[in-house]
C-alpha positions as CSV (number, residue, x, y, z in Angstrom):
1,M,28.0,-0.4,10.8
2,K,24.3,0.0,10.2
3,L,21.6,-2.6,10.5
4,Y,18.5,-2.8,8.4
5,E,15.6,-5.3,8.8
6,V,12.4,-6.1,6.9
7,Y,9.5,-7.9,8.6
8,G,6.3,-9.3,7.0
9,T,2.9,-9.6,8.7
10,F,-0.6,-10.8,7.9
11,L,-2.1,-8.0,9.9
12,D,-3.7,-5.2,7.9
13,L,-1.8,-1.9,7.6
14,V,-3.5,0.0,10.4
15,S,-3.4,-3.0,12.8
16,A,0.3,-3.5,12.1
17,K,1.0,0.1,12.8
18,E,-1.0,0.0,16.0
19,K,0.7,-3.2,17.2
20,I,4.2,-1.7,16.7
21,E,3.1,1.5,18.5
22,V,2.1,-0.6,21.5
23,L,5.0,-3.0,21.5
24,C,7.7,-0.3,21.0
25,S,6.1,2.8,22.5
26,L,6.3,4.6,19.1
27,K,4.0,7.1,17.4
28,F,3.7,6.8,13.6
29,E,2.7,9.6,11.2
30,E,0.5,8.9,8.2
31,N,1.9,9.7,4.8
32,D,0.8,9.2,1.2
33,S,2.9,8.6,-1.9
34,S,2.4,7.4,-5.5
35,Y,4.8,4.5,-4.8
36,Y,3.5,3.2,-1.5
37,G,0.0,4.7,-1.3
38,T,-0.9,5.3,2.4
39,Y,1.9,4.4,4.7
40,Y,3.1,5.1,8.2
41,I,6.6,6.2,9.4
42,C,8.3,7.0,12.6
43,G,11.7,8.7,12.6
44,K,13.7,10.2,9.7
45,R,14.5,7.7,7.1
46,Y,18.3,7.3,6.3
47,K,19.2,9.9,9.0
48,E,18.2,8.1,12.2
49,E,16.5,4.9,13.3
50,S,13.2,4.7,11.5
51,F,10.2,2.4,11.2
52,Q,8.1,2.3,8.1
53,V,4.9,0.2,7.7
54,V,3.6,-0.2,4.1
55,N,1.3,-2.4,2.1
56,N,3.5,-4.9,0.2
57,L,2.6,-3.5,-3.2
58,D,4.4,-1.2,-5.5
59,L,1.6,1.0,-6.9
60,L,3.6,2.0,-10.0
61,N,4.1,-1.5,-11.4
62,N,1.4,-3.4,-9.4
63,K,4.0,-5.9,-8.0
64,P,5.0,-6.8,-4.5
65,L,7.8,-4.7,-2.8
66,E,9.0,-7.9,-1.1
67,E,8.8,-11.3,-2.8
68,D,6.8,-12.9,0.1
69,N,3.1,-13.5,0.6
70,F,2.8,-10.9,3.4
71,P,0.3,-8.2,2.6
72,V,2.1,-5.7,4.9
73,V,5.8,-5.1,5.5
74,L,7.8,-3.2,8.1
75,Y,11.1,-1.6,7.2
76,I,13.4,-0.8,10.1
77,N,16.3,1.4,9.1
78,N,19.6,2.3,10.9
79,I,18.7,0.3,14.0
80,K,20.1,1.7,17.2
81,S,17.8,0.4,19.9
82,D,16.4,-3.0,20.9
83,K,13.0,-2.3,19.4
84,N,13.7,-4.7,16.5
85,K,14.2,-7.5,19.0
86,I,10.8,-6.8,20.6
87,I,9.2,-7.0,17.1
88,A,11.1,-10.2,16.3
89,E,9.7,-11.8,19.4
90,S,6.1,-10.9,18.4
91,K,4.1,-13.7,16.8
92,D,2.6,-11.2,14.4
93,F,5.8,-10.3,12.5
94,V,8.3,-12.5,10.6
95,L,11.8,-11.5,9.7
96,I,12.2,-11.4,5.9
97,S,15.7,-10.0,5.6
98,R,18.5,-8.4,7.6
99,E,21.4,-6.5,6.2
100,E,24.4,-5.0,7.9
101,V,26.2,-2.2,6.0
C-alpha cells in the first residue's frame, strides 16, 4: 500500500521549500518545467518517497492545480517515513488530500 498526501500553504514557494528542509532535514533541487514553472523536488518521483513543492498554478491552462486557495502546494509521494507527520503538525501547512493506493 502506498500513501500520497497533498498540503497547501500560504508561504511563498522558496519559503515553503526552506521550511520543509528545516523541519524534515531534506535538501531540495530546483527544477523548471512548462507545466509547473520553477519547482523544487527531493527524491525520485514514483520510485521512492519524494517531496515536490510547486506554485498552485498549471501554467498550460492558467488554472489552479488544486482547487484550494493556497498559492503553494506540497506533494508527498510514496510515503515511507514519518516526515509527513512533522509537516502535518506545522502551522504553516494544511492537509488538502490523502490517498492510499
